[in-house]
PDB file of N, CA, C and O in Angstrom, chain B, residues numbered from 101:
ATOM      1  N   MET B 101      64.137  85.433 116.679  1.00  0.00           N
ATOM      2  CA  MET B 101      64.434  84.774 117.651  1.00  0.00           C
ATOM      3  C   MET B 101      65.426  85.682 118.664  1.00  0.00           C
ATOM      4  O   MET B 101      66.602  85.740 118.306  1.00  0.00           O
ATOM      5  N   LYS B 102      65.126  86.265 119.668  1.00  0.00           N
ATOM      6  CA  LYS B 102      66.172  87.195 120.439  1.00  0.00           C
ATOM      7  C   LYS B 102      67.305  85.804 121.055  1.00  0.00           C
ATOM      8  O   LYS B 102      67.196  84.602 121.298  1.00  0.00           O
ATOM      9  N   ALA B 103      68.494  86.980 121.103  1.00  0.00           N
ATOM     10  CA  ALA B 103      69.746  86.163 121.111  1.00  0.00           C
ATOM     11  C   ALA B 103      69.613  85.860 122.546  1.00  0.00           C
ATOM     12  O   ALA B 103      69.106  86.698 123.291  1.00  0.00           O
ATOM     13  N   VAL B 104      70.102  84.529 123.066  1.00  0.00           N
ATOM     14  CA  VAL B 104      69.851  84.070 124.564  1.00  0.00           C
ATOM     15  C   VAL B 104      71.385  84.110 125.308  1.00  0.00           C
ATOM     16  O   VAL B 104      72.338  83.462 124.876  1.00  0.00           O
ATOM     17  N   SER B 105      71.433  84.821 126.273  1.00  0.00           N
ATOM     18  CA  SER B 105      72.809  84.753 127.114  1.00  0.00           C
ATOM     19  C   SER B 105      72.855  83.866 128.290  1.00  0.00           C
ATOM     20  O   SER B 105      71.745  83.488 128.667  1.00  0.00           O
ATOM     21  N   PRO B 106      73.635  83.540 128.806  1.00  0.00           N
ATOM     22  CA  PRO B 106      73.665  82.623 129.954  1.00  0.00           C
ATOM     23  C   PRO B 106      73.213  83.158 130.988  1.00  0.00           C
ATOM     24  O   PRO B 106      73.257  82.358 131.923  1.00  0.00           O
ATOM     25  N   VAL B 107      72.817  84.086 131.255  1.00  0.00           N
ATOM     26  CA  VAL B 107      72.311  84.539 132.413  1.00  0.00           C
ATOM     27  C   VAL B 107      70.595  83.983 132.262  1.00  0.00           C
ATOM     28  O   VAL B 107      69.873  83.634 133.195  1.00  0.00           O
ATOM     29  N   ASP B 108      70.261  84.030 130.891  1.00  0.00           N
ATOM     30  CA  ASP B 108      68.721  83.530 130.710  1.00  0.00           C
ATOM     31  C   ASP B 108      68.716  82.000 131.239  1.00  0.00           C
ATOM     32  O   ASP B 108      67.573  81.645 131.528  1.00  0.00           O
ATOM     33  N   TYR B 109      69.491  81.213 131.398  1.00  0.00           N
ATOM     34  CA  TYR B 109      69.550  80.258 131.990  1.00  0.00           C
ATOM     35  C   TYR B 109      69.837  79.957 133.310  1.00  0.00           C
ATOM     36  O   TYR B 109      70.097  78.815 133.687  1.00  0.00           O
ATOM     37  N   GLY B 110      69.797  81.090 134.150  1.00  0.00           N
ATOM     38  CA  GLY B 110      70.084  81.056 135.284  1.00  0.00           C
ATOM     39  C   GLY B 110      68.741  80.540 136.059  1.00  0.00           C
ATOM     40  O   GLY B 110      67.686  80.610 135.428  1.00  0.00           O
ATOM     41  N   SER B 111      68.720  79.987 137.496  1.00  0.00           N
ATOM     42  CA  SER B 111      67.620  79.288 138.153  1.00  0.00           C
ATOM     43  C   SER B 111      66.557  80.365 138.314  1.00  0.00           C
ATOM     44  O   SER B 111      65.361  80.089 138.411  1.00  0.00           O
ATOM     45  N   PHE B 112      67.015  81.534 138.337  1.00  0.00           N
ATOM     46  CA  PHE B 112      65.799  82.720 138.604  1.00  0.00           C
ATOM     47  C   PHE B 112      64.562  82.652 137.529  1.00  0.00           C
ATOM     48  O   PHE B 112      63.355  82.481 137.699  1.00  0.00           O
ATOM     49  N   TYR B 113      65.357  82.856 136.350  1.00  0.00           N
ATOM     50  CA  TYR B 113      64.637  82.541 134.925  1.00  0.00           C
ATOM     51  C   TYR B 113      63.923  81.343 134.612  1.00  0.00           C
ATOM     52  O   TYR B 113      62.788  81.446 134.147  1.00  0.00           O
ATOM     53  N   LEU B 114      64.473  80.144 134.818  1.00  0.00           N
ATOM     54  CA  LEU B 114      64.146  78.892 134.776  1.00  0.00           C
ATOM     55  C   LEU B 114      62.964  78.461 135.634  1.00  0.00           C
ATOM     56  O   LEU B 114      62.243  77.516 135.315  1.00  0.00           O
ATOM     57  N   LYS B 115      62.751  79.366 137.001  1.00  0.00           N
ATOM     58  CA  LYS B 115      61.705  78.995 137.796  1.00  0.00           C
ATOM     59  C   LYS B 115      60.340  79.168 137.105  1.00  0.00           C
ATOM     60  O   LYS B 115      59.457  78.316 137.194  1.00  0.00           O
ATOM     61  N   ASP B 116      60.213  80.311 136.413  1.00  0.00           N
ATOM     62  CA  ASP B 116      59.075  80.678 135.727  1.00  0.00           C
ATOM     63  C   ASP B 116      58.696  79.455 134.613  1.00  0.00           C
ATOM     64  O   ASP B 116      59.481  79.001 133.780  1.00  0.00           O
ATOM     65  N   PRO B 117      57.452  79.090 134.791  1.00  0.00           N
ATOM     66  CA  PRO B 117      56.949  77.803 134.106  1.00  0.00           C
ATOM     67  C   PRO B 117      57.086  78.491 132.317  1.00  0.00           C
ATOM     68  O   PRO B 117      57.711  78.008 131.373  1.00  0.00           O
ATOM     69  N   GLU B 118      56.280  79.698 132.366  1.00  0.00           N
ATOM     70  CA  GLU B 118      56.322  79.922 130.972  1.00  0.00           C
ATOM     71  C   GLU B 118      57.607  80.388 130.325  1.00  0.00           C
ATOM     72  O   GLU B 118      57.634  80.702 129.135  1.00  0.00           O
ATOM     73  N   PHE B 119      58.719  80.435 131.144  1.00  0.00           N
ATOM     74  CA  PHE B 119      60.128  80.741 130.312  1.00  0.00           C
ATOM     75  C   PHE B 119      60.331  80.074 128.892  1.00  0.00           C
ATOM     76  O   PHE B 119      60.824  80.594 127.891  1.00  0.00           O
ATOM     77  N   ALA B 120      59.845  78.838 129.045  1.00  0.00           N
ATOM     78  CA  ALA B 120      59.966  77.845 127.643  1.00  0.00           C
ATOM     79  C   ALA B 120      59.363  78.285 126.462  1.00  0.00           C
ATOM     80  O   ALA B 120      59.628  77.853 125.340  1.00  0.00           O
ATOM     81  N   LEU B 121      58.453  79.251 126.766  1.00  0.00           N
ATOM     82  CA  LEU B 121      57.295  79.538 125.847  1.00  0.00           C
ATOM     83  C   LEU B 121      57.808  81.147 124.929  1.00  0.00           C
ATOM     84  O   LEU B 121      57.605  81.594 123.800  1.00  0.00           O
ATOM     85  N   LYS B 122      58.541  81.611 126.146  1.00  0.00           N
ATOM     86  CA  LYS B 122      58.822  83.075 125.367  1.00  0.00           C
ATOM     87  C   LYS B 122      60.191  82.747 124.530  1.00  0.00           C
ATOM     88  O   LYS B 122      61.197  82.136 124.890  1.00  0.00           O
ATOM     89  N   ASP B 123      59.918  83.272 123.482  1.00  0.00           N
ATOM     90  CA  ASP B 123      61.047  83.300 122.340  1.00  0.00           C
ATOM     91  C   ASP B 123      61.722  82.021 122.027  1.00  0.00           C
ATOM     92  O   ASP B 123      62.874  81.878 121.617  1.00  0.00           O
ATOM     93  N   GLY B 124      60.692  80.961 122.321  1.00  0.00           N
ATOM     94  CA  GLY B 124      61.194  79.820 122.091  1.00  0.00           C
ATOM     95  C   GLY B 124      62.383  78.864 122.720  1.00  0.00           C
ATOM     96  O   GLY B 124      62.990  77.914 122.224  1.00  0.00           O
ATOM     97  N   ARG B 125      62.461  79.430 123.873  1.00  0.00           N
ATOM     98  CA  ARG B 125      63.847  78.960 124.766  1.00  0.00           C
ATOM     99  C   ARG B 125      62.937  77.449 125.252  1.00  0.00           C
ATOM    100  O   ARG B 125      61.725  77.355 125.446  1.00  0.00           O
ATOM    101  N   GLY B 126      63.824  76.542 125.340  1.00  0.00           N
ATOM    102  CA  GLY B 126      63.077  75.158 126.012  1.00  0.00           C
ATOM    103  C   GLY B 126      64.292  74.193 126.760  1.00  0.00           C
ATOM    104  O   GLY B 126      64.375  72.967 126.683  1.00  0.00           O
ATOM    105  N   ALA B 127      65.189  75.104 127.493  1.00  0.00           N
ATOM    106  CA  ALA B 127      66.007  74.795 128.618  1.00  0.00           C
ATOM    107  C   ALA B 127      65.454  74.176 129.494  1.00  0.00           C
ATOM    108  O   ALA B 127      65.938  73.088 129.806  1.00  0.00           O
ATOM    109  N   ARG B 128      64.109  74.725 130.264  1.00  0.00           N
ATOM    110  CA  ARG B 128      63.542  74.263 131.020  1.00  0.00           C
ATOM    111  C   ARG B 128      63.114  72.589 131.105  1.00  0.00           C
ATOM    112  O   ARG B 128      63.266  71.663 131.902  1.00  0.00           O
ATOM    113  N   SER B 129      62.632  72.764 130.081  1.00  0.00           N
ATOM    114  CA  SER B 129      62.384  71.292 130.130  1.00  0.00           C
ATOM    115  C   SER B 129      63.531  70.041 130.006  1.00  0.00           C
ATOM    116  O   SER B 129      63.266  68.884 130.334  1.00  0.00           O
ATOM    117  N   TRP B 130      64.808  70.459 129.492  1.00  0.00           N
ATOM    118  CA  TRP B 130      65.945  69.669 129.430  1.00  0.00           C
ATOM    119  C   TRP B 130      66.053  69.818 130.855  1.00  0.00           C
ATOM    120  O   TRP B 130      65.924  68.731 131.418  1.00  0.00           O
ATOM    121  N   TYR B 131      66.251  70.814 131.659  1.00  0.00           N
ATOM    122  CA  TYR B 131      66.522  70.555 133.093  1.00  0.00           C
ATOM    123  C   TYR B 131      65.707  69.801 133.672  1.00  0.00           C
ATOM    124  O   TYR B 131      66.268  69.000 134.419  1.00  0.00           O
ATOM    125  N   TYR B 132      64.440  69.713 133.632  1.00  0.00           N
ATOM    126  CA  TYR B 132      63.414  68.952 134.505  1.00  0.00           C
ATOM    127  C   TYR B 132      64.062  67.587 134.191  1.00  0.00           C
ATOM    128  O   TYR B 132      64.270  66.888 135.183  1.00  0.00           O
ATOM    129  N   GLN B 133      64.366  67.153 133.166  1.00  0.00           N
ATOM    130  CA  GLN B 133      64.650  65.849 132.856  1.00  0.00           C
ATOM    131  C   GLN B 133      65.672  65.566 133.335  1.00  0.00           C
ATOM    132  O   GLN B 133      65.717  64.479 133.911  1.00  0.00           O
ATOM    133  N   SER B 134      66.825  66.361 133.301  1.00  0.00           N
ATOM    134  CA  SER B 134      67.989  66.118 134.245  1.00  0.00           C
ATOM    135  C   SER B 134      68.103  66.048 135.296  1.00  0.00           C
ATOM    136  O   SER B 134      69.018  65.447 135.858  1.00  0.00           O
ATOM    137  N   CYS B 135      66.935  66.820 135.988  1.00  0.00           N
ATOM    138  CA  CYS B 135      66.950  66.846 137.551  1.00  0.00           C
ATOM    139  C   CYS B 135      66.282  65.734 137.961  1.00  0.00           C
ATOM    140  O   CYS B 135      66.610  65.274 139.055  1.00  0.00           O
ATOM    141  N   THR B 136      65.237  65.078 137.209  1.00  0.00           N
ATOM    142  CA  THR B 136      64.549  64.227 137.740  1.00  0.00           C
ATOM    143  C   THR B 136      64.655  62.588 137.281  1.00  0.00           C
ATOM    144  O   THR B 136      64.114  61.646 137.860  1.00  0.00           O
ATOM    145  N   GLU B 137      65.443  62.539 136.167  1.00  0.00           N
ATOM    146  CA  GLU B 137      65.859  61.276 135.800  1.00  0.00           C
ATOM    147  C   GLU B 137      67.136  61.204 135.073  1.00  0.00           C
ATOM    148  O   GLU B 137      67.768  60.150 135.148  1.00  0.00           O
ATOM    149  N   PHE B 138      67.543  62.055 134.469  1.00  0.00           N
ATOM    150  CA  PHE B 138      69.033  61.866 134.006  1.00  0.00           C
ATOM    151  C   PHE B 138      70.152  61.923 134.961  1.00  0.00           C
ATOM    152  O   PHE B 138      71.026  61.075 135.143  1.00  0.00           O
ATOM    153  N   SER B 139      69.985  63.065 135.544  1.00  0.00           N
ATOM    154  CA  SER B 139      71.145  63.433 136.095  1.00  0.00           C
ATOM    155  C   SER B 139      72.412  63.750 135.245  1.00  0.00           C
ATOM    156  O   SER B 139      73.525  63.412 135.650  1.00  0.00           O
ATOM    157  N   TYR B 140      72.239  64.383 134.098  1.00  0.00           N
ATOM    158  CA  TYR B 140      73.312  64.465 133.486  1.00  0.00           C
ATOM    159  C   TYR B 140      73.935  65.991 133.363  1.00  0.00           C
ATOM    160  O   TYR B 140      73.668  66.928 132.610  1.00  0.00           O
ATOM    161  N   PHE B 141      74.989  65.803 134.552  1.00  0.00           N
ATOM    162  CA  PHE B 141      75.523  67.164 134.888  1.00  0.00           C
ATOM    163  C   PHE B 141      76.829  67.420 134.796  1.00  0.00           C
ATOM    164  O   PHE B 141      77.422  66.655 135.557  1.00  0.00           O
ATOM    165  N   GLN B 142      77.549  68.116 134.239  1.00  0.00           N
ATOM    166  CA  GLN B 142      79.116  68.281 133.980  1.00  0.00           C
ATOM    167  C   GLN B 142      79.638  68.610 135.213  1.00  0.00           C
ATOM    168  O   GLN B 142      79.090  69.572 135.751  1.00  0.00           O
ATOM    169  N   THR B 143      80.479  68.121 135.774  1.00  0.00           N
ATOM    170  CA  THR B 143      81.524  68.473 136.779  1.00  0.00           C
ATOM    171  C   THR B 143      82.778  68.753 136.338  1.00  0.00           C
ATOM    172  O   THR B 143      83.053  68.554 135.154  1.00  0.00           O
ATOM    173  N   TYR B 144      83.858  69.329 137.357  1.00  0.00           N
ATOM    174  CA  TYR B 144      85.298  69.094 137.170  1.00  0.00           C
ATOM    175  C   TYR B 144      85.774  68.122 137.255  1.00  0.00           C
ATOM    176  O   TYR B 144      85.359  67.259 138.029  1.00  0.00           O
ATOM    177  N   SER B 145      86.988  67.942 136.333  1.00  0.00           N
ATOM    178  CA  SER B 145      87.549  66.893 136.525  1.00  0.00           C
ATOM    179  C   SER B 145      88.935  67.005 136.602  1.00  0.00           C
ATOM    180  O   SER B 145      89.466  67.690 135.728  1.00  0.00           O
ATOM    181  N   PHE B 146      89.710  66.439 137.529  1.00  0.00           N
ATOM    182  CA  PHE B 146      91.010  66.500 137.844  1.00  0.00           C
ATOM    183  C   PHE B 146      92.010  66.134 136.495  1.00  0.00           C
ATOM    184  O   PHE B 146      92.944  66.876 136.192  1.00  0.00           O
ATOM    185  N   ASN B 147      91.751  65.145 135.888  1.00  0.00           N
ATOM    186  CA  ASN B 147      92.063  64.771 134.427  1.00  0.00           C
ATOM    187  C   ASN B 147      92.178  65.467 133.294  1.00  0.00           C
ATOM    188  O   ASN B 147      93.121  65.544 132.507  1.00  0.00           O
ATOM    189  N   HIS B 148      90.790  66.125 133.287  1.00  0.00           N
ATOM    190  CA  HIS B 148      90.322  67.192 132.032  1.00  0.00           C
ATOM    191  C   HIS B 148      89.848  68.373 132.544  1.00  0.00           C
ATOM    192  O   HIS B 148      88.636  68.523 132.383  1.00  0.00           O
ATOM    193  N   PRO B 149      90.679  69.643 133.359  1.00  0.00           N
ATOM    194  CA  PRO B 149      89.721  70.420 133.800  1.00  0.00           C
ATOM    195  C   PRO B 149      89.173  71.617 132.950  1.00  0.00           C
ATOM    196  O   PRO B 149      89.660  72.747 132.931  1.00  0.00           O
ATOM    197  N   MET B 150      88.166  71.214 132.306  1.00  0.00           N
ATOM    198  CA  MET B 150      87.586  72.072 131.538  1.00  0.00           C
ATOM    199  C   MET B 150      86.518  72.940 132.061  1.00  0.00           C
ATOM    200  O   MET B 150      86.136  73.856 131.333  1.00  0.00           O
ATOM    201  N   ARG B 151      85.883  72.751 133.434  1.00  0.00           N
ATOM    202  CA  ARG B 151      84.872  73.211 133.990  1.00  0.00           C
ATOM    203  C   ARG B 151      85.700  73.616 135.480  1.00  0.00           C
ATOM    204  O   ARG B 151      86.783  73.288 135.965  1.00  0.00           O
ATOM    205  N   SER B 152      84.611  74.476 135.895  1.00  0.00           N
ATOM    206  CA  SER B 152      84.831  75.087 137.302  1.00  0.00           C
ATOM    207  C   SER B 152      84.919  74.000 138.213  1.00  0.00           C
ATOM    208  O   SER B 152      84.399  72.919 137.939  1.00  0.00           O
ATOM    209  N   LYS B 153      85.613  74.221 139.410  1.00  0.00           N
ATOM    210  CA  LYS B 153      85.401  73.621 140.487  1.00  0.00           C
ATOM    211  C   LYS B 153      84.369  73.508 141.188  1.00  0.00           C
ATOM    212  O   LYS B 153      84.138  72.548 141.923  1.00  0.00           O
ATOM    213  N   LEU B 154      83.601  74.546 141.017  1.00  0.00           N
ATOM    214  CA  LEU B 154      82.654  75.100 141.661  1.00  0.00           C
ATOM    215  C   LEU B 154      81.162  74.057 141.156  1.00  0.00           C
ATOM    216  O   LEU B 154      80.130  73.893 141.806  1.00  0.00           O
ATOM    217  N   LEU B 155      81.519  73.487 139.808  1.00  0.00           N
ATOM    218  CA  LEU B 155      80.334  72.839 139.601  1.00  0.00           C
ATOM    219  C   LEU B 155      80.264  71.448 140.097  1.00  0.00           C
ATOM    220  O   LEU B 155      80.669  70.551 139.358  1.00  0.00           O
ATOM    221  N   THR B 156      79.791  71.171 141.276  1.00  0.00           N
ATOM    222  CA  THR B 156      79.724  69.843 141.893  1.00  0.00           C
ATOM    223  C   THR B 156      78.302  69.554 141.852  1.00  0.00           C
ATOM    224  O   THR B 156      77.428  70.276 141.372  1.00  0.00           O
ATOM    225  N   MET B 157      78.172  68.475 142.382  1.00  0.00           N
ATOM    226  CA  MET B 157      76.780  67.764 142.453  1.00  0.00           C
ATOM    227  C   MET B 157      75.877  68.683 143.243  1.00  0.00           C
ATOM    228  O   MET B 157      74.754  69.015 142.865  1.00  0.00           O
ATOM    229  N   ASP B 158      76.510  69.110 144.485  1.00  0.00           N
ATOM    230  CA  ASP B 158      75.834  69.974 145.457  1.00  0.00           C
ATOM    231  C   ASP B 158      75.366  71.447 144.730  1.00  0.00           C
ATOM    232  O   ASP B 158      74.380  72.139 144.983  1.00  0.00           O
ATOM    233  N   PHE B 159      76.426  71.656 143.753  1.00  0.00           N
ATOM    234  CA  PHE B 159      75.671  73.005 143.087  1.00  0.00           C
ATOM    235  C   PHE B 159      74.654  72.480 142.453  1.00  0.00           C
ATOM    236  O   PHE B 159      73.584  73.015 142.746  1.00  0.00           O
ATOM    237  N   TYR B 160      74.583  71.450 141.532  1.00  0.00           N
ATOM    238  CA  TYR B 160      73.384  70.956 140.634  1.00  0.00           C
ATOM    239  C   TYR B 160      71.868  70.755 141.340  1.00  0.00           C
ATOM    240  O   TYR B 160      70.753  71.131 140.980  1.00  0.00           O
ATOM    241  N   ARG B 161      72.383  69.911 142.632  1.00  0.00           N
ATOM    242  CA  ARG B 161      70.945  69.561 143.372  1.00  0.00           C
ATOM    243  C   ARG B 161      70.409  70.844 143.832  1.00  0.00           C
ATOM    244  O   ARG B 161      69.199  71.040 143.712  1.00  0.00           O
ATOM    245  N   LYS B 162      71.273  71.871 144.416  1.00  0.00           N
ATOM    246  CA  LYS B 162      70.697  73.197 144.808  1.00  0.00           C
ATOM    247  C   LYS B 162      70.033  73.986 143.281  1.00  0.00           C
ATOM    248  O   LYS B 162      68.901  74.468 143.247  1.00  0.00           O
ATOM    249  N   PHE B 163      70.718  73.987 142.433  1.00  0.00           N
ATOM    250  CA  PHE B 163      70.081  74.806 141.169  1.00  0.00           C
ATOM    251  C   PHE B 163      68.609  74.205 140.674  1.00  0.00           C
ATOM    252  O   PHE B 163      67.638  74.874 140.318  1.00  0.00           O
ATOM    253  N   CYS B 164      68.727  72.599 140.758  1.00  0.00           N
ATOM    254  CA  CYS B 164      67.345  71.939 140.557  1.00  0.00           C
ATOM    255  C   CYS B 164      66.157  72.272 141.499  1.00  0.00           C
ATOM    256  O   CYS B 164      64.981  72.429 141.172  1.00  0.00           O
ATOM    257  N   GLU B 165      66.838  72.366 143.031  1.00  0.00           N
ATOM    258  CA  GLU B 165      65.599  72.800 143.987  1.00  0.00           C
ATOM    259  C   GLU B 165      65.175  74.257 143.711  1.00  0.00           C
ATOM    260  O   GLU B 165      64.005  74.636 143.650  1.00  0.00           O
ATOM    261  N   ASP B 166      66.310  75.054 143.544  1.00  0.00           N
ATOM    262  CA  ASP B 166      65.781  76.542 143.224  1.00  0.00           C
ATOM    263  C   ASP B 166      64.666  76.509 142.076  1.00  0.00           C
ATOM    264  O   ASP B 166      63.552  77.020 142.188  1.00  0.00           O
ATOM    265  N   ILE B 167      65.198  75.749 140.827  1.00  0.00           N
ATOM    266  CA  ILE B 167      64.266  76.013 139.605  1.00  0.00           C
ATOM    267  C   ILE B 167      62.642  75.171 139.952  1.00  0.00           C
ATOM    268  O   ILE B 167      61.593  75.662 139.536  1.00  0.00           O
ATOM    269  N   PHE B 168      62.666  74.187 140.562  1.00  0.00           N
ATOM    270  CA  PHE B 168      61.503  73.642 140.737  1.00  0.00           C
ATOM    271  C   PHE B 168      60.935  73.113 142.033  1.00  0.00           C
ATOM    272  O   PHE B 168      59.742  73.279 142.287  1.00  0.00           O
ATOM    273  N   GLN B 169      61.666  72.543 142.782  1.00  0.00           N
ATOM    274  CA  GLN B 169      61.244  72.676 144.520  1.00  0.00           C
ATOM    275  C   GLN B 169      62.337  71.909 145.488  1.00  0.00           C
ATOM    276  O   GLN B 169      63.212  71.190 145.006  1.00  0.00           O
ATOM    277  N   ASN B 170      62.237  72.071 146.497  1.00  0.00           N
ATOM    278  CA  ASN B 170      62.889  71.158 147.472  1.00  0.00           C
ATOM    279  C   ASN B 170      62.716  69.912 147.160  1.00  0.00           C
ATOM    280  O   ASN B 170      61.699  69.461 146.632  1.00  0.00           O
ATOM    281  N   GLY B 171      63.926  69.146 147.541  1.00  0.00           N
ATOM    282  CA  GLY B 171      63.732  67.672 147.322  1.00  0.00           C
ATOM    283  C   GLY B 171      63.607  66.990 145.836  1.00  0.00           C
ATOM    284  O   GLY B 171      63.641  65.778 145.623  1.00  0.00           O
ATOM    285  N   ILE B 172      63.481  67.852 145.015  1.00  0.00           N
ATOM    286  CA  ILE B 172      63.602  67.110 143.723  1.00  0.00           C
ATOM    287  C   ILE B 172      64.918  66.930 143.317  1.00  0.00           C
ATOM    288  O   ILE B 172      65.723  67.856 143.413  1.00  0.00           O
ATOM    289  N   TRP B 173      65.356  65.391 142.691  1.00  0.00           N
ATOM    290  CA  TRP B 173      66.483  65.410 142.372  1.00  0.00           C
ATOM    291  C   TRP B 173      66.315  63.620 141.668  1.00  0.00           C
ATOM    292  O   TRP B 173      65.364  62.859 141.847  1.00  0.00           O
ATOM    293  N   ALA B 174      67.505  63.379 140.913  1.00  0.00           N
ATOM    294  CA  ALA B 174      67.222  62.498 139.781  1.00  0.00           C
ATOM    295  C   ALA B 174      67.215  61.123 140.699  1.00  0.00           C
ATOM    296  O   ALA B 174      67.748  61.055 141.807  1.00  0.00           O
ATOM    297  N   SER B 175      66.616  60.195 140.137  1.00  0.00           N
ATOM    298  CA  SER B 175      66.508  58.783 140.617  1.00  0.00           C
ATOM    299  C   SER B 175      67.183  58.024 139.925  1.00  0.00           C
ATOM    300  O   SER B 175      66.659  57.006 139.473  1.00  0.00           O
ATOM    301  N   VAL B 176      68.385  58.300 139.696  1.00  0.00           N
ATOM    302  CA  VAL B 176      69.397  57.441 138.650  1.00  0.00           C
ATOM    303  C   VAL B 176      69.011  56.025 138.870  1.00  0.00           C
ATOM    304  O   VAL B 176      68.581  55.455 137.866  1.00  0.00           O
ATOM    305  N   ASN B 177      69.080  55.238 140.118  1.00  0.00           N
ATOM    306  CA  ASN B 177      69.015  54.016 140.107  1.00  0.00           C
ATOM    307  C   ASN B 177      67.671  53.706 139.439  1.00  0.00           C
ATOM    308  O   ASN B 177      67.608  52.569 138.971  1.00  0.00           O
ATOM    309  N   ARG B 178      66.729  54.370 139.315  1.00  0.00           N
ATOM    310  CA  ARG B 178      65.292  54.024 138.997  1.00  0.00           C
ATOM    311  C   ARG B 178      65.331  54.199 137.512  1.00  0.00           C
ATOM    312  O   ARG B 178      64.623  53.484 136.804  1.00  0.00           O
ATOM    313  N   THR B 179      66.249  55.262 136.916  1.00  0.00           N
ATOM    314  CA  THR B 179      66.060  55.504 135.616  1.00  0.00           C
ATOM    315  C   THR B 179      67.212  54.227 134.831  1.00  0.00           C
ATOM    316  O   THR B 179      66.993  53.962 133.649  1.00  0.00           O
ATOM    317  N   ASN B 180      68.156  53.645 135.411  1.00  0.00           N
ATOM    318  CA  ASN B 180      68.922  52.808 134.754  1.00  0.00           C
ATOM    319  C   ASN B 180      68.588  51.736 135.218  1.00  0.00           C
ATOM    320  O   ASN B 180      69.577  51.066 135.517  1.00  0.00           O
ATOM    321  N   THR B 181      67.525  51.186 135.450  1.00  0.00           N
ATOM    322  CA  THR B 181      67.419  49.672 135.761  1.00  0.00           C
ATOM    323  C   THR B 181      66.147  49.328 134.711  1.00  0.00           C
ATOM    324  O   THR B 181      65.710  48.180 134.626  1.00  0.00           O
TER     325      THR B 181
END
């Protein structure tokens, strides 16, 4: 299996439905679940600043829309009821 770089997980590559089939990569399916059901996104924390301040929910919303389509976003209330 080819080594995967962080660039391979950018929205440009994840748009391709065949991406997960190439070299055994499976990130697309996880992002689909995150974007439509779980909304499991890690953002900046003032208490524990381990991530960039640029990782906001707006960033992830655009990331999901870039990969799948406009208007796609997790229905957290539906998932957690």
